[in-house]
N, C-alpha and C positions, 0 to 999 in steps of 0.2 A: 504493500502503501504505497501510495508515495505521499510522504509529509504532505502537512499545510505551509505554503511559505509563509515565510516568517516577514514582520511586519518592517518599516522603514523605521529606522530607529528617530526621535524627531529630538534629540538630547543638545544635536547643535543648533537647532531651531529653536527651542526654551535656551536656552543660550545666548543666542541674538537678542531676543527679546528684553532676558531679561539687563542686557546691557544697553540693549536703547529705551528703557525704561528709567534706568538708574540715572543715565544722561539726560532724560529731559527733568529727571528731577533734582538731579545738581543743576540747568540750567534754572530751571525754576527758582531752588535756594540762591542761586545767585543774584537773576535778577531781582529777589526778594531784597538783598544783602545790598546792592546798588542803588534802591527806588527811596535810599537813605543818605544823600550823601554824604550828607556830613556827619552825619553817624559812621557814613566810609570811610572817611578821609579821616577821620581821628580814629580808628582803629589801625587802619594801614598804616598812617602816618606820626603816632604815639613815636614806638620804639625806633621809629627815627630822627625823631627830632630830641631823642635822650642821645640818642649816640651824636646829633650835630652837638648837639653841647657840651659835649665832654670830651671830645676828637679836639673839636676850637680852644680847649682849656689844656687840652695835654702837652702843647706845643712840641720839644723835645724831648721831654723827660722819657728817662729808663726804669725798665724794674728791673731790678741789679741781681733779684733770687728768681729771678728766670733769666740769669747770661743773660742783663742788660738788654732788653727786649726792650722797642720802644713802645711807649706809653697805648698810641694810636693802635698800634699791633693786635695788643692784653684789647682794648676796647671793641674791635669790630667783628671777632668773633663771638666776645659776651654777649653781644647785646645783636648777632644773630640767637644765638640763642634765647635772650629774654622774646626775642620776636615770634618762635618756635615756641615756647612755652605761654605764651598771653593771646595768641591765636588755638593751639591745641588744647589748654589747659585752661586758663581763665575765663575766656570771651564762651568758648563750648559750654563749659558747666554753667555759668550762670542762662547762655541760651537756655539750655536745658532744662532751666528751672523754671525760667516763667514759662518753656511752651508748656510745662508740666502742670504749672496753676494754671493759665490760659484752657485749660483746657484741649492745645493743639495736641499732643501726643497721643489722648485716648482718640484722635480723633483719625489723626494715624495711624490707629489700630483698626478702627473700625472701616479703613478704607478698602477697598478691592488687592490693591496694590501692594503684595505683601512685606511684610514689616521690614523683612532684612535688608527690601531695597533702599525704603522708602529713610531708613538708618544709616545704609551706605550713601548714601547722596549727603546724608547732614557732615558725614565724616568727611568727603571728599572733597563738600562744599568747604568746611576748616581745612581744610590743607591746599587747597588751591589759595583761600587768603595767606595764608602762612608762606605758602614758597613767593608769594609774592612781594609782601615783607622783605625776605630773605635777601630775593632778587634785588630792592628796593637798597637795602643795608651794606649790600656789598658793593652795589653803585658808588653810594655814599663812601663808601671807605677805598673805592677804587682814585675817588678826587679826593683823596688824603695823600695819596700814595703808599693803598696795601692794595698788591694786586692781585691778592687774594690766595684762598689756600697754596699750600707749598704740598701737599698730597689729595690728589681731588676725589679717590676712593675710597680711603678712610671720611672726609668731611662727608660724603656722601652719604656713608654708612651708617651716622652718627648721626644725621640730619632724618635718616630715616628710621632707624631706634630709636630716636626723638619724639620723632610726629607718634609712631604710634602708643609709644609709652604713658604720653602726657594727655592724646586722646583717651585713652583706656581713664586714666588717673583725671582726668575731667569728667567720664561720664558714671567716675565712681564716687570719686567729690558730691555731681550733684542728686546723689540719692542722699546726702546726709543732711544738704541746705535744707531748712528748714518750709521756705516760703520764699517768695519771690524780692522780696522788700528785703531780707537779710541774705540775698541771694551777695550781690556786688559789693558790702562790705564785708564781710566775712572773707568769701573770696580775695580779693582786693587787697585787705591786712594782711594775710597771711602770706598771700602771697608776693610783696614785695618784701616782709620781714625777712621772708627766706632769702629775698636773692640779695637782700644787704649784708645779708652775713656768709653765704654761699662765696663771696667774692666779685660780685656785676660791677661793682661800683667803687673799686679799691682791688688789690693785688692782697691776696692772704699768705703767707711764708706756708712755703710744706713743711710739713713737720708743726704747727705752730695746736695750739691745744682749738681754735676755730676753726681751724682746717682740717684738722679730724673731728671733732664735731659734725660741721656740715658736709664732711665723705658718705655719712649715711644715707643723705639727701639725696633723692634725683637733680636736681635744679643744678646741686655742683657735679655733678657727675655730669652731666649734659656738656657744662659751662669747660669742663677741663677737657673733654671730652675732641669736644671742635676746637681749643686753644691746640692739644696735640697735632693735630690735624690741618690745623691752619698756618701754626708758626712751628713747626716742627727743630726741637732743640737737636743737632747731631750729637751721634750715641745713644740719643735712646728713639721707641719706637712711634710712627705716628697711628697706629692700631691701640686704640683704649677701648681694649677688649675689658677688662677688668672694670672698665665704665658702665659702659655697654652693657655688663651681664647687670650689674645694679640697676640701671634705665630697664631692661625689658622684665628682671624685679621685681619690681613697682609696678609697671605698667601689668602684671602678670595679675598682682594685689588688686590693682583696680579692674578688673578685668573680673573679676571674686566677686569685689564688693557691689561692683553695679547689679552683675548675677543673682546677688542676695539679697540687695536692698527695694530692686527696681518697682517705679511704681508709674504705669501709664494715669493713671487718673488723677487731679488735685489732691493734695493732704486736705485733711479738714481739722478744724482746732490747733 
C-alpha cells in the first residue's frame, strides 16, 4: 500500500510571518517614540550632553592608575556604557511600569498577535535607541580626538552582552516597582548613585575598597569591559571574560525575577 504523501511544511512560512509581525511592531514602537520629539531628543541626547560636559572639562588630564591614559579617552567608553544602561535598563523599566499601570500590557496580552512577538518588538526598539546613542557618542568622541575602540570584536561583544543583561535587569526591576509615580524617582536615584560609585564620573584606583565593592555590580563590570576593549593597555587582554560573565549572571537574575513576579494587569492598592 502506497503511503500518503507528506504535506509540505509550513515552518519557514510561519517564521517569515513572525519576522514580519516583529518588524511591523518595531516600526510602531519607533513611531510612537518619535511622535514625542522633545522626549525623544532628551532621551537620545541626555547621555551625549553629559559626555560633552565631561570632555570639555577634561583637557589633557591623564589617569596615572591606567597608564597615563588621557581622561578624555576614559570618558568616551564610560559614557557609551551609560547610554546603553540608560536605554536598556532605566528607560525600559520605567516604560514597562507605565504601560502596566495604564493597562497597555493587559491589552497586549489580549491582542491576537503572540505575546512573545510584542515583547520582542519592545526589546528591539529599545536596543535601536541604544545603538543610536552609542553611535552619537562615538561621533562626539571622534570630534574630541578619540578615534574609536582599539579592538572592535571585544567591544561589540561587550555591547551585546550588556544590552541583553540590562534589558533583562530592566524587566526584572520593573516587577518590583509598585506604581508609575514611584518608577521614575526610584529607578533614577538608584541608577545614578550606583553610576557615581562605579567609576563613571571619576576613575577608581584598582584594588581600592570602593573598586572592590562596586566590582560586584553590573554597572562597574560593563564600564570596565568597554574600557578594556576601547583603551587596550599593552600586556593585558581586551577580552574581559570575567566582567562579561558577571554581567550575564546579573542578566540571568533579571530573567528569573521577571518570570517569577511578572504581572500583565495594573497593581491595586
